[in-house]
N, C-alpha and C positions, 0 to 999 in steps of 0.2 A: 504494499498499499503506498503511494507516495505521499509526501508531506501537507499537499494541497486537501488531498482526500482527510486526511488523520486530521490535522485541523477542521474539516467540515463537520467528520463525524464529530468531533470534541466542542464543537461548537455547539451541533444541536441535540448533545448529550445533556448539557449546562441547560438548554431553554427548558427540555421535556423535564429535567430535576426539576428545575425553580417553579413553573406553571405547577407541578405536580405537587409543589411544599407549600404553595401559594393557595389553592385549591384546599390543601387540608389545612394551612392556617385557620383560611375564613369558617367552613366548617365549625373550627373548634374553635374561633370565636364565637360565632353563632351559637352554638350548645352551652357556652358558660354563661353567657350573656341573658339567656330565656331561664337559665338556671338562676342565677342571681338576681335576674327579676322578678321572677316568679315566687321564689322561696325565701330568697337572702332577706333581698332589701328592704319587704313590708317587716320582717323581722325586724331591722336593724332600725325603721321609722316608727314601729310600735315604740321601741325601746329608748331611742335618744329624745324624738322628734313627735309628740305624745301630742293626738289633737293634727297633724296632720296626715293628708290621704297619700299612699303610699306613689300609687300610679300617678300625683301630679306633679311627683318629684324628679325621679330618676337618674339616670350617671350624672347627668352633669348640674343638675340639684347637689347629690352626693358632691362634685365636685368642688359647686361652690361654698360648699359647707367646709369642704376640709379647709378651704381658704382663711373662713370667717373663724373655724376654730383655729389655724395658726394667730391671724390673726388676736384674739382672744388670751391667747399663753401668750404672747409679744408683749400686751397691755397686762397681762397678770404680772410679768416680771420685769417692766416700766413702772409698774406702779412701786414696786416695793424700792423704786432708787428715787421716791419724791418726796418732798416734805410732808407732813399732815395733812392741810391745805390741800394741797392739789387731789391728791390721794383720795378726798372727798366727792371732787369734780369727775375723777376719772371713772371712778366705783359706780357716781348714776351713769353716766352713758353706756358704763361696761353693760351694769345689769338689762337698761333700753335695749343694748345689741342682744342679750343672753333671751331677753325677753321676743324680741321679733324673731329670733331663731328656734323658739321653741322650747328651751331650757330650762331646769328650775331657776330659781333666783341665782344671782351668779354672787353677787359681791353683799358680804355682811359685818357686822364689827368684830366677829371674832374669827379665829384661828380656821375651825373644824369648818364651816362654810364654803372657805375658799378651798380647804384643801380638797372636800368633797368634792367642788364645782368641776377644777384641773385633772380630778381623778376618774370622771367623768369625761370630762372634754380629753382625755390619754385612751381610756375605752375606745370614746370614737375615733378615733387618727389612729392606733393600733387596727381597728376594725376595717378603716377605709382605706389600709393602705394594705391589708390582708387582702382586701376586693380589689387594689389595681395588681398585684403580684398574679390574679387570679389572671386576669384579662390578661396580662402580658405573657403569660407563662406559656400556649401555645407560639405566639412569637420568635420567643427564645428557645425554648424547644425545635419550632421548624428552623430558625438560624443556623444553631446550632447542626440538625440532622443536614443542610443543606452544604455545611461547611464540609464536617466529615466525610462527606459524598465526593463533592470534589476535591478534596484530601487525598482521597483514597481513589478518586480518577486518577487525578494525575500521580502518583503511585506507581498506580500502572504503566502507563506511559514511558513515567522513566524506567521501568523494570524495562519493561519489551524494549528503548532506549537501547538499556545498557546490556540487552540479552542480542540486540541488534548489533551493538559496537564488537562483543565478542564474537560474534558469527563471524562479521568479516573481519576480525583481527584474525580469524580462524583460521578463512578462505584466503587470505592474504599472503600468512606468513604458510601455507601451503605450497600457494601458486609463486612465492618466492623460490622455495623451496625447489619446487620440481622446474623454473626459470633456469635457476643453481643447475639444476643435474643437465638438461638440454644443453644448456652452454660447456656445462665442460664436458659433456660427449664429445660433441663434432673440436672443442677444440683439442680432445686429446688424438679423434682421427687425423685435422691437420696438420698437429705437429710432428705426430710418428709418420706421416705420409711426406712434410716434410724433409723431415728428418733423413728419410728414406731418400727423398732426392737429392736430399744436398751431400748424400756421404756414396750415393752412384752406385747405389745398391738395388738399383729399378732397370730393368730392361729397356731400350728405346721405345719399344712398341706397347710398353705399359705406361708408359710415362706420363699423355696424355688422357688415360683413365686416372691418372691418378693427380692430375690437376686438376681433371672433372671434378672428381670429388671436393677436391680441396676447396673451388667455387662453387659445389650446392652447400657445403658445409658451412663455407664463410656468408653465403647470402641467408642459409638458417640465423643462424648469429645473430646479423646485422637485423633479421625483422623481430627477434624477440627485444632485442633493445629497442630496437624502433618501437616496440606496441610500447614499454615498459616505460619508456619516456613519453611519449605522448601521453599514457595515461597519466603520470606524474604531473606534465606540464598540466594541462586540462582540468585537473583538480587542485592545482596552486589556487591559492587565497592571490585575487585580484587578477588573474588570469583573462583576459579581455580579447575578442575577436575584430583589426582594425577590414569594415565592409570596401568593397567594392563595389563599380558596376561591371557583371559579370555574366554574359550568355552561357545562358544554364546549358542549354541545346547543346553548345559547340565542349561543352567543361563534361557532359556527363560520354559525348561522344566520342573524348580523351583518354576518358577512364576505362571503356570498353576496350579501346586499342592497345593500349597498356598491358590489358589482361589478355590478350588476344593468344598468343602462345600458353597463356597459361590454360585457356580455355583448351586447346586444341592438347596438350599435354594431358589433363586429365581424361581428352574422349565426352567432351563437353561441345554442346550446339547453342552460340549466344544466338536470342530472338531479339534485336536489335528494331523499335520502333520509336524515333523520335524527330518530331519535328524539321522541316528543312528551315524555317524561317528560324529568326533570331528571338528569343526569348533572353531580353535583360532580368535579372534582378540585381539587390543587393545582398552581396555574400562576400564571405574570405575565400578565395578561389581554393586557395594550396588546402585549407583543413576541410571547407566540403569535399572538393576531390578527392582528399584521403579518405571522410566517412563511404564516399561512393565504392572506393577503390575495396575499404573494408567489407561493406556486403557481399560484393563481386566475387572477394577472394574465401568470403566464409560461404558463399554458393557452391565454391568449386573444393573446398574443404572438403564440406560434410552432405555431399551428394555422390550417388554410385557415377560409374562410368557411364555412357550414354544419356545420359539426364542433359533437359535442356531449359538453359536458362533464359530469361525471358526479362531484358531493360526493356522499360517502358516512361516518355514522360509524356504526360495528359494535363493540355488546358482546361480548366473548369471553369464555372461561371466564378467563382471565390475564392482559388486559390489555384496553386501549381501542383501534381503529385507527382514522384519518383518512382517509381515499381520496379525492384528488385525482386523478381519470380521467378521459384523451379518445381520444376512435377515433380521434386525427387519426393520423401517420405514424409510424412504428417510430424511435426514435433508434436510432443508429449503436452496436456496439459499443463499437468504440475511444471515443468518443465516450461511451456513458453508465458509460464507469471512473472520470473524469475530471470528472463532472459538479457534483458540487459543491464543486470546487477553484476559488478565485477568480480569477477573468479569465480562463478557461478557453472561456469561449463569448465570448470576450469579441468578438472580429472577427466572426462568422459574424452574432451577431445585431446585433449593430451594427451593418451593414452592407447586410440584409435587414430586422430592423423597428427598430433604435432600442437594443437592450438595451444592460446597461450591463456585464454579465459578474459582477457581485456578485448576483444575486437567489437564486440557488439555492444560495450558500456562506454569504450571509445566513440562511437560513433554517435550514441545518444549525448554522452556530453557538447561533443560539439555541432549536431542538428539545433538541441534545445538553448547554448549559447546563439545563436546566429535566430534564436526567434520562432524556429519553426519550430515541428512536432514527428516523432516518427512512431510509427504499428507495427505489429505483425498481422496480416490478414489471412486469416483460413481459405479453406477451400470453400466454409458458405457462402461468406462474404462475396468472395473473390466470382463468385459464381451467378452475382447480378450485372457482371460487365463484361460483354460480350468479347471485347479485345482479348481478356486474360482469366477468361474464363476457362479453361483446360489444365491450368496451374496448379499444383494443391498449396500450395502457401505462395506468402511476396513479404517484402519487406517494405512499406512505403513509407517517404519522408513528403508529407502534407508543407507547402512555402505557402502561405497567407495573401492576398491578392495586395497586403498595405507595403509589400516586399516586392512586388514588380516595378520595374519602372516603365514609361513608354517605347515605343516601339521605335527600335533605333537603330540604325544602319550600324554597318561591321566596325564603325570609324564613333562609336557614339554619335552619331548628329540623328537631331529629329526628319 
């Protein structure tokens, strides 16, 4: 799964859980509020606000009462700091507020009356705070639940990332070990053949055979080193492509021409259909050529003798498409899912035809750096296209219309 899909799945997961949490909190709030209004508030109203109708007060009335109680307690405290004459005036005002609130007489001349009044108000305050906590409880529980869900999901993502990194490291180390082995074998052969030639141990009629073997082994070493260099370079931070006006049709022709001898040596027949007119795009000619060449090399290396390889350039309404198709064996579904990942083909390719496991991952990196995309199309999808319906599979590079340039001649003039 790519990063964009993972981000989309994470966003969907968070939104779904957030909405579900809101719904549950709202239902819990409704249930608690209904219970408080029906059973608890009438008892509190009858106990603390004698003579009042509980239905006419409600939660907002209770909230106002809390503020008034706090104000009265504050006046109690301030009264103790005032001279005796001022205490009388404050006591009268305090008594009037108590009567309006519906409590018993607030102030008296003795300490007992004041203490009882403050105790009553303290009980009311505690009761109201308890009600407030009950009302806030679903929100607090919902918030804690949602935070827990988010933390667990991010831990899962982190664990998957760590596991993916470990698998990446394992495959990379295996690939480096195998490439080292693949380099050591031809180096040993080249060294032995060169020494035999240098010491004059090879008969004249055998010298060309030895030289051909040295050339073949040298090409193999150069290919492995080039693949490794390309992968490291394209994977480096800050790497970017310098694009220029490029004739796509001419570029694809050159790639096929360079591989023509390899097609013949493999007993394969290239089927080429490229428009005669120039189609100009914005691209890095060297890197895009390398991507197409890698796809052709992949088709030659992983198909049997007699296979037909089709190379097509097609212009659609909103894009350009480059097809590298073949009628060889289909790719297993599980393998197709990871085909563009680095090293994923290392073991099979290397044991059978000497692949590095990096070719397709390099292609994908270069294509995406251009702003294009690449995909593997199977038989079912190809069957809807008359020109390519006879092929088993195809790698398709799609170039959006925004990267195409106006029709130009060979000199780049309109």
